[in-house]
Wavefront OBJ file of the C-alpha trace (Angstrom):
o trace
v -0.573 -6.948 -19.264
v 3.180 -6.854 -20.065
v 5.292 -5.895 -17.060
v 8.529 -6.963 -16.425
v 9.581 -5.476 -12.885
v 6.588 -6.298 -10.948
v 5.043 -9.889 -10.627
v 1.401 -10.784 -10.027
v 0.226 -13.870 -8.368
v -3.228 -15.332 -7.286
v -2.296 -17.705 -4.321
v -6.089 -17.681 -3.058
v -9.433 -16.915 -4.349
v -10.079 -13.113 -4.649
v -6.458 -12.121 -3.578
v -3.898 -10.883 -5.854
v -0.053 -10.702 -4.569
v 2.111 -7.949 -6.262
v 5.842 -8.679 -5.947
v 8.241 -5.754 -6.600
v 11.032 -7.591 -8.845
v 13.898 -5.313 -9.497
v 17.145 -7.095 -8.191
v 19.134 -6.797 -5.926
v 17.049 -3.998 -3.799
v 14.061 -3.582 -5.724
v 15.054 0.090 -6.187
v 12.124 2.048 -7.645
v 13.470 2.944 -11.219
v 11.284 4.747 -13.661
v 10.440 1.738 -15.181
v 9.128 0.179 -12.086
v 7.177 3.290 -11.185
v 5.343 3.362 -14.417
v 4.664 -0.586 -13.810
v 3.245 0.353 -10.311
v 0.756 2.828 -11.734
v -0.256 0.428 -14.609
v -0.767 -2.608 -12.388
v -2.649 -1.132 -9.596
v -4.764 0.839 -12.117
v -5.637 -2.814 -13.798
v -6.123 -4.589 -10.632
v -8.962 -1.650 -9.821
v -10.817 -2.800 -12.436
v -10.236 -6.568 -11.971
v -13.597 -7.864 -10.635
v -12.103 -11.172 -9.357
v -9.711 -9.510 -7.052
v -11.077 -8.096 -4.032
v -7.803 -7.605 -1.970
v -4.177 -6.989 -2.877
v -0.958 -7.906 -1.027
v 2.193 -5.719 -2.038
v 5.471 -7.097 -1.239
v 9.101 -7.324 -2.366
v 11.061 -10.044 -3.943
v 14.141 -11.374 -2.103
v 15.461 -9.610 0.994
v 14.219 -6.309 0.595
v 11.028 -4.464 0.180
v 12.300 -1.434 -1.818
v 15.406 0.597 -1.364
v 14.090 3.544 -2.848
v 15.199 5.671 -5.792
v 17.633 3.920 -7.966
v 20.778 6.142 -7.297
v 22.821 4.237 -9.964
v 20.249 5.237 -12.646
v 20.255 8.828 -11.563
v 24.183 8.870 -11.393
v 24.595 7.294 -14.795
v 21.893 9.339 -16.654
v 22.365 12.287 -18.809
v 19.798 14.926 -17.444
v 17.443 16.323 -20.138
v 15.081 19.057 -20.070
v 11.919 18.162 -18.147
v 13.346 14.918 -16.519
v 13.099 16.341 -13.064
v 9.386 16.830 -13.519
v 8.450 13.624 -15.329
v 10.400 11.594 -12.742
v 8.718 13.262 -9.781
v 5.223 12.842 -11.545
v 5.976 9.016 -11.967
v 6.659 8.686 -8.319
v 3.785 10.566 -7.360
v 1.342 8.501 -9.637
v 2.912 5.323 -8.369
v 2.242 6.176 -4.678
v -1.353 7.358 -5.510
v -2.344 4.326 -7.585
v -1.922 2.197 -4.635
v -3.827 4.911 -2.590
v -6.709 5.152 -4.729
v -6.812 1.732 -5.773
v -10.534 0.315 -5.588
v -9.255 -2.494 -3.706
v -7.738 -2.609 -0.085
v -3.808 -3.313 -0.420
v -2.064 -4.823 2.408
v 1.729 -4.178 2.471
v 4.000 -7.062 3.568
v 7.305 -5.421 4.416
v 9.509 -8.357 3.790
v 12.750 -6.333 4.366
v 14.040 -2.473 4.243
v 11.324 -0.123 2.830
v 13.441 3.060 2.360
v 12.864 6.762 0.853
v 10.238 5.892 -1.921
v 9.999 2.276 -0.594
v 8.370 3.880 2.512
v 6.173 5.832 0.631
v 4.820 2.536 -1.087
v 4.120 1.085 2.144
v 2.626 4.449 3.591
v 0.167 4.314 0.481
v -1.141 1.123 1.524
v -4.084 0.303 3.776
v -2.775 -1.897 6.267
v 0.886 -2.851 7.021
v 2.643 -5.934 8.273
v 6.059 -6.546 8.618
v 8.774 -9.181 8.950
v 11.356 -8.933 11.785
v 13.984 -8.164 9.130
v 11.372 -5.253 7.858
v 12.388 -1.601 8.601
v 11.286 1.918 7.409
v 13.601 4.551 6.764
v 14.310 7.861 5.059
v 17.999 7.829 3.822
v 17.834 10.593 1.442
v 19.968 12.967 3.536
v 22.785 10.572 3.098
v 22.670 10.537 -0.708
v 21.881 14.113 -1.675
v 18.328 13.765 -1.736
v 14.957 14.731 0.104
v 11.375 13.413 -0.071
v 9.235 10.950 1.580
v 8.449 13.182 4.661
v 4.956 13.545 3.884
v 4.234 9.889 3.329
v 5.965 9.312 6.805
v 4.037 11.816 8.407
v 0.886 9.612 8.150
v 2.565 7.107 10.108
v 5.179 8.386 12.609
v 5.157 11.360 15.153
v 6.736 14.557 15.080
v 9.975 13.667 16.695
v 10.466 10.438 15.248
v 9.776 11.722 11.712
v 12.458 14.425 12.003
v 14.840 12.059 13.398
v 14.309 9.863 10.559
v 14.554 12.615 7.967
v 17.541 14.531 9.478
v 19.888 11.394 10.317
v 18.624 8.577 8.076
v 17.457 6.699 11.288
v 15.629 3.226 10.318
v 12.928 2.132 12.462
v 12.893 -1.536 12.882
v 10.160 -4.174 12.419
v 9.635 -4.563 16.453
v 9.670 -1.078 17.104
v 7.137 -0.589 14.244
v 4.783 -3.031 15.968
v 5.505 -1.394 19.460
v 4.385 2.060 18.177
v 1.417 0.734 16.308
v 2.665 1.697 12.722
v 2.159 -2.194 11.648
v -0.518 -4.765 12.715
v 1.984 -7.430 13.102
v 5.587 -8.326 13.152
v 6.200 -11.908 12.128
v 9.304 -14.370 11.537
v 10.264 -13.680 8.078
v 9.181 -17.149 6.967
v 5.466 -16.360 8.492
v 5.181 -12.842 7.090
v 3.406 -14.020 3.807
v 1.018 -16.330 5.409
v -0.158 -13.756 7.844
v -0.537 -11.281 4.997
v -2.733 -13.858 3.041
v -4.768 -14.580 5.788
v -5.689 -10.885 6.564
v -6.164 -10.551 2.895
v -8.585 -13.569 2.796
v -10.607 -12.006 5.704
v -10.908 -8.605 3.634
v -11.920 -10.433 0.396
v -14.552 -12.244 2.295
v -16.405 -9.147 2.699
v -18.641 -7.065 0.482
v -16.433 -5.724 -2.798
v -18.695 -2.995 -2.803
v -18.625 -2.303 0.759
v -14.747 -2.518 0.760
v -14.307 -0.048 -2.041
v -16.727 2.537 -0.341
v -15.027 2.007 2.947
v -11.612 2.781 1.412
v -13.001 5.635 -0.484
v -14.697 7.045 2.468
v -11.330 6.840 4.479
v -9.246 8.509 1.969
v -11.732 11.343 1.605
v -12.016 11.950 5.261
v -8.419 12.046 6.051
v -8.037 15.708 6.067
v -11.838 16.768 6.718
v -13.225 18.170 10.021
v -15.131 15.866 12.283
v -18.640 17.275 11.162
v -17.626 17.122 7.212
v -16.079 13.753 7.630
v -18.856 12.127 9.520
v -21.338 13.694 7.146
v -19.600 12.210 4.211
v -19.442 8.832 5.858
v -23.115 8.994 6.096
v -23.668 9.628 2.545
v -21.387 6.556 1.617
v -23.783 4.446 4.028
v -26.756 5.723 2.278
v -25.217 4.830 -0.906
v -24.294 0.966 0.245
v -27.579 0.537 1.787
v -29.156 0.796 -1.736
v -27.112 -2.343 -2.807
v -28.035 -5.854 -2.912
v -24.678 -6.878 -0.986
v -26.155 -4.625 2.001
v -29.454 -6.288 1.691
v -27.782 -9.729 1.920
v -25.429 -8.810 4.658
v -28.266 -8.010 7.058
v -30.374 -10.808 5.729
v -27.407 -13.433 6.420
v -26.900 -11.649 9.850
v -30.644 -12.354 10.857
v -30.510 -15.836 9.357
v -27.290 -16.492 11.209
v -25.285 -17.728 7.815
v -22.362 -16.598 5.936
v -23.422 -13.955 3.377
v -23.366 -14.529 -0.399
v -21.900 -11.489 -1.853
v -22.239 -10.679 -5.635
v -20.784 -7.484 -5.890
v -23.963 -5.687 -6.657
l 1 2 3 4 5 6 7 8 9 10 11 12 13 14 15 16 17 18 19 20 21 22 23 24 25 26 27 28 29 30 31 32 33 34 35 36 37 38 39 40 41 42 43 44 45 46 47 48 49 50 51 52 53 54 55 56 57 58 59 60 61 62 63 64 65 66 67 68 69 70 71 72 73 74 75 76 77 78 79 80 81 82 83 84 85 86 87 88 89 90 91 92 93 94 95 96 97 98 99 100 101 102 103 104 105 106 107 108 109 110 111 112 113 114 115 116 117 118 119 120 121 122 123 124 125 126 127 128 129 130 131 132 133 134 135 136 137 138 139 140 141 142 143 144 145 146 147 148 149 150 151 152 153 154 155 156 157 158 159 160 161 162 163 164 165 166 167 168 169 170 171 172 173 174 175 176 177 178 179 180 181 182 183 184 185 186 187 188 189 190 191 192 193 194 195 196 197 198 199 200 201 202 203 204 205 206 207 208 209 210 211 212 213 214 215 216 217 218 219 220 221 222 223 224 225 226 227 228 229 230 231 232 233 234 235 236 237 238 239 240 241 242 243 244 245 246 247 248 249 250 251 252 253 254 255 256 257 258
């Protein structure tokens, strides 16, 4: 797969690390957005990968829209709709990825960078990490709906109306992220968590993520009914039977993904 602004590494078994690599601040240019959709769709079909870590290269996770690209471009008919579609599809390729995605926020994640992070399943941050919506300061809007998945009413509006950034430590205190680490320890923590996720049945994690995505906007009754249908589907697999047998025999399960 030919991509230039994302790097893919395989540091441990069944885990892929995707690094945004568009220096100096990993701004999500149109090219980077297109590559993001391509990479996460590709990882969805890669059987060897059972968990993904998304992070940024350098000292910034993602500073959001590439303002220099916008200022220097000659606007053509259809550009707004095409650019907006690329952004939506990039975020949803992470949300809909068949593998759980852990976000390691290694620095500022702003605007579209916040949307990338909010599209992940589990979030960790470095102390230097932060989430913010600076669009109000650069003549843009957006990111509020993704931030709404993470933040309370008042905090969200403060972010969107003032450009306020929520620091790594506060993200942890608010329960937005699962941990806040020294910058040098973030990736070790992310890989440890990814390894734990990857040790589970790949069929179970796929159905669990699908279920969580589907029930997010359902009623309690409809949501639980959907989960029950996924439980029934999972129980018909070899992995489900293996998990139960391993539990009874007090041994580690050997999952095959079938």
